[in-house]
C-alpha positions, 0 to 999 in steps of 0.5 A: 302135163307135168306136175310141180314135182317135175318142175323147178319150183321158184318158191323157197319155204322158210324155217320148217315149212314144206310145199306139198302138191296134193295127189289128185282126188279119187274119181271113182269108188272101189265099186266104179261109181263116179264121185261128183266134184261136189262130193270128192274128199280132200286128199290127205297125201301129196308129193313134197316139191320144196322144203325150207332149211329147218329150225336151228336145232331141228333139221327137216326129215322130209326131202323133195320127192317124198310122198307124205300123209298129212292132216285133212285140214293141214296147211294153207292152200295156194295157187302157183303157176295154175296148180294148187299146192299146200304150204305146211309145217313139217309137224303137220306131216304124219308119215313118209310113204314108201322110202 
């Protein structure tokens, strides 16, 4: 099964917004305890799948394929082609991981 990052996305965010595919939630703790669905933490990391053109005097610093960290309650959740994605402003992204 392929991820949105590997598929051409037909959604173009506007202005300084980006589409992020959240990383899957952890299934087990570091000690091997299986976490039930109701107790899983919302992921705070994901892959950028589409970016808007940016604001007039502020180009975007993230690009498609970047792995990013964002706030726990950042963005708006959407369902696109059966996958959950987040649309958020670039300012909601805290860091780019491993460039």
